[in-house]
N, C-alpha and C positions, 0 to 999 in steps of 0.2 A: 805383634806388639801389644802391650797392655797399656791403655790410656785411661787415666782417671780424671773425672770432672769434679772439681772441688766446689760444690755449690749446694744450697738448699733447694734450688729450682732447676733440676736437670731437664725439665721440659721447656726451658727458654728456647725460643725459635732458633737462634744461632747454634746453641749447643746441640739441640735435638737434630738439626740438619747435618751438622758436622759428624755427629754420631752415626747417622745413616751412611754417610760417605765412608767412614772408617770401618764400620761393620760389613759393608758391602765388599770391602777389600780384604776381609778376613781377619780384621783386628778385633781385639777384645776391648770393649769400652765399659767402664764402671762409673758410678757416681758416688760421691762421698760427701755427706752432710757434715760440715765442720762442727755443728752443734751436737752431733750424735755421740753418745758415750763410747769411748774406746775407738774413736776415729783413727784410722791409719794404723791400727794394731796389727794388721796382716802384713804380708811381705810387700815390698815396694813395687809400684808400677814402673813402667819405663819412662813415663812423663806424666806430670800433673798440670791441669789447666785450672788456674786459680780465678774462678768467676765468683768471688765473694770477698768482702772487705771488712768484715766484722773483726773485733779483737781476737775472737776465738779462731777465725779463719787464718788470720795472720800468724797467730801462735802455732797453728797446725802446719802452715807452710814453712815456718822456720824450722820446726821439728823435722819435716821431710827433707829440707835442704841439709840439715846437720847429718842426716842419715845418708846423704849422697844422691838424693833424687833431684832431677831437673824439674823446676816449677816455673810455669809461665803465667803471669809475670812473677818475678821474684817477690818475696815478702817485703824486702827493703824498697823496691821500686813502687810496689802497690801502696805501702804506708806513706811514702813521700808524697804521692799524688793526693793523699787525703789532708795534707797540711798545706794550706794555700800560702802561708808565709814561706815555708821551705821551697815550695814550688816556684814562687816568684824569684827568690834568691838564686836558685839554680838556673832558671831560665835566663835571668839577666847576666849572670856570670858567663853563661854559654854564648852570649851575644844574640839571643833570640829576641824578637820584637814583642816583649811582654809588658803589660801595663805596670807602671810604677805602683808599688804597693806599700801601704803603711799598716802596721799591726797595733791593735789595742787589746788590753787584757779583758775589757768588757765594754759593751756598747754604752752603758750608763756612764762609765768613767770618761769615755771620749766625749760624749754629748755634754757632760758637765764641765769639761776641761777648757773649752774654747768656744767662742761664738762661731756660728756657721757663716762662712763667707766664701765667695768665689763661685766657680762653675758647679754644676750638678755632680754628685758623687755616686758611686756604686758601693754599697755596703754588703759584704758577704760574711757568712760564718767562716771563722778561720779553719775549722775542721769540716771537710766536705762529708756529707752524709745525706740520706734521704730526708726530704722535707726540711732542709737547712735554710738559712736566711740568704736570699739574694734579692736586693731591692735598690731602686734608684731613689736618691734623696735630693730634692730640689731646693729646700729652704729649711729654716730653723724649726718651723712647726712640724714639717715632715720628719725631721730628725728626732724631735721630742716624742712624736707619736710612735716612731719605731723603737726608741729607747724604752718606752713604757711596756711594749710587748716583748722585747728581747733584752731586758736590762743587763743580765749577767752573761750574755753571750760573748765569748771572745770573737773579735771581728778583724777583717782586713778591709781597708778602704782604698778605693782607686778613683781617679778622676773619670767621669763619664766621657767616653770618646764618641763624638758625633758620628753616626753611621746610618746605613740604610734601614735599620730596624730588622735586618735578617742576619742570622748567624750562619756561617759556613761550617757545617759539621763534617769534619774530615776524620776518617778512621784509617788505621794501618794494621794489617795483619802480616807479620814478617815485613817484606819490602813492598807489599801491594797496598795501594792507597784507594780508598773509596770516599765518595763525597755526597753531600745532600745539602739542601737549603732548608732552614726552619726559622720561623719568626723568633726573635729574641724573647727570652722569658721576661724581659723588662718592657716589652711592647704592650700597650694598653689592650690589644685584642687577645693577648694570651699566645701561647706558643704554637698551637696547632700542629698538624702532622708535618713530618719531614718530606721534602720532595727530592727524589734522587737527582743527582747532578753528574753529568759526564765530566771526566777529568779534563777533557778538552775545553770545557766551559770555565775552568778555573783561570784566574790571572796567572801569568807566567811566574814560575818559581814557587808557587804555593805547595805543590806536591813535594818538592824537594825540601821545603821548610818543615813539612810534617815529618819527613824522614830524619832530618837533623834533630828535631825535637825528640823523637824516639831514641836516637843515639845519646843525646844529652841526659835523658832520664832513664836509660838502660831498660827500655820497654820493648816488648815484642808484639803485644796486642794492646792498642791504645787509641784514644780519641783526642783530637785537638780542635778546640772551638776557636774560630777566627772571625774577625769582623773586618770589613773593608772601610778604612778610615778616609778613603778618597784616592782616586787615580790608581786603584789596585794595591795601595799600601796596606799590608796586613798587620793586625794586632792580635796576639794570642791572648785570650781571656780565660782559658781553662785547659787543663790537660787531665785526661781520665785514664785510669788503668782498666783494661778489659771491659769496655762499654758494650752495649747490646748489639750494635751494628745491624739493626733490623732492616729488612727489605732491600738488602744490597746483593744483587746477583753476583755469585762467585765467592762471597764471603765464607760460607761454610766450607767450600772446597779449599780455600786458602788456609783456613784454620786447621783443617784435617792435615793438609800437607805440612804446615808448620810443626804440628805436634809430632808427626812422623820424622821429620828432619831433625828435630831436637832430640827425640828419643834415640835415633840412630847415632847422632853425634855423641850422646852420653855413653852409649855402648862401646 
C-alpha cells in the first residue's frame, strides 16, 4: 500500500511512529506538505492522512477527494471542527451533551450590546486555530479588558460549567479510544502535561459517548474534551479533528491499522 501523510510536520511523534509500523510491514509511506507548489501532482496514494487544517490543506484534501482518493479525516469533517458554532449546532442536534453556545460577530459588538450579568462565561474564538482565544470572564471589567485585546474577533460564548478543573482528553482512532487527564486551560495554574488514564478509570458510558461523537461528526481520528460536571455527568467542550494523541501506548499501531483498512476498503 502507498500511504501519504498530509502535513508540514511529518516528524510529529504519532505520525512518525505510525510510519515505522507501516514501513516495517512493507508499505510505502510518503509525506506531502500542503503548502508545497504542485502538491498532489503525482498519482494518487491508496489513502491520505490529513494532519493539517490550513485553508490550503483543506483545499488539497477536497481536490484529492474529487479525484477519488480516501482522506482521513475528510475535508468536510475537518473544516466543521474548526467552526465552533457549527460544532455546537451539530452536537446538540445529535443529542450530545454539549455546552449551549451563542455566537457573536465580534467580541466588541457583544461587549457593547448588553451589560454583563449572571454566572461566569467562557469566551472562545469562533474559528479554532493555534493561539486562538479561550478565556473565562467573571465580571464586566474582565469582559471590557478582553474586548480591548480581541475587539474584532468573532466569538462563541458559553456559560462556565463548575467542574474539578481537569479536562478529560479522550481520543479515538477508528473504534479504539485513548484517555488522559490534563488541567483545564482555564485553570490558574495553566495546563501542564497530560496524564495517561486507563479506560477503566473513566465514568461509565464515556468511551461510548466518544464513539457516538465520532459518528455524528463523521470523524475517523479525533479528540473529544470532556469535563465532569458532577456525579460523572459529562459535558463536551470541544471536538478536534486529528489531534496529536501524544504518549498513548498503542495509538501509532491503531493509526497504521486504520490507514490500511481504509485503503483496502477503497480498493
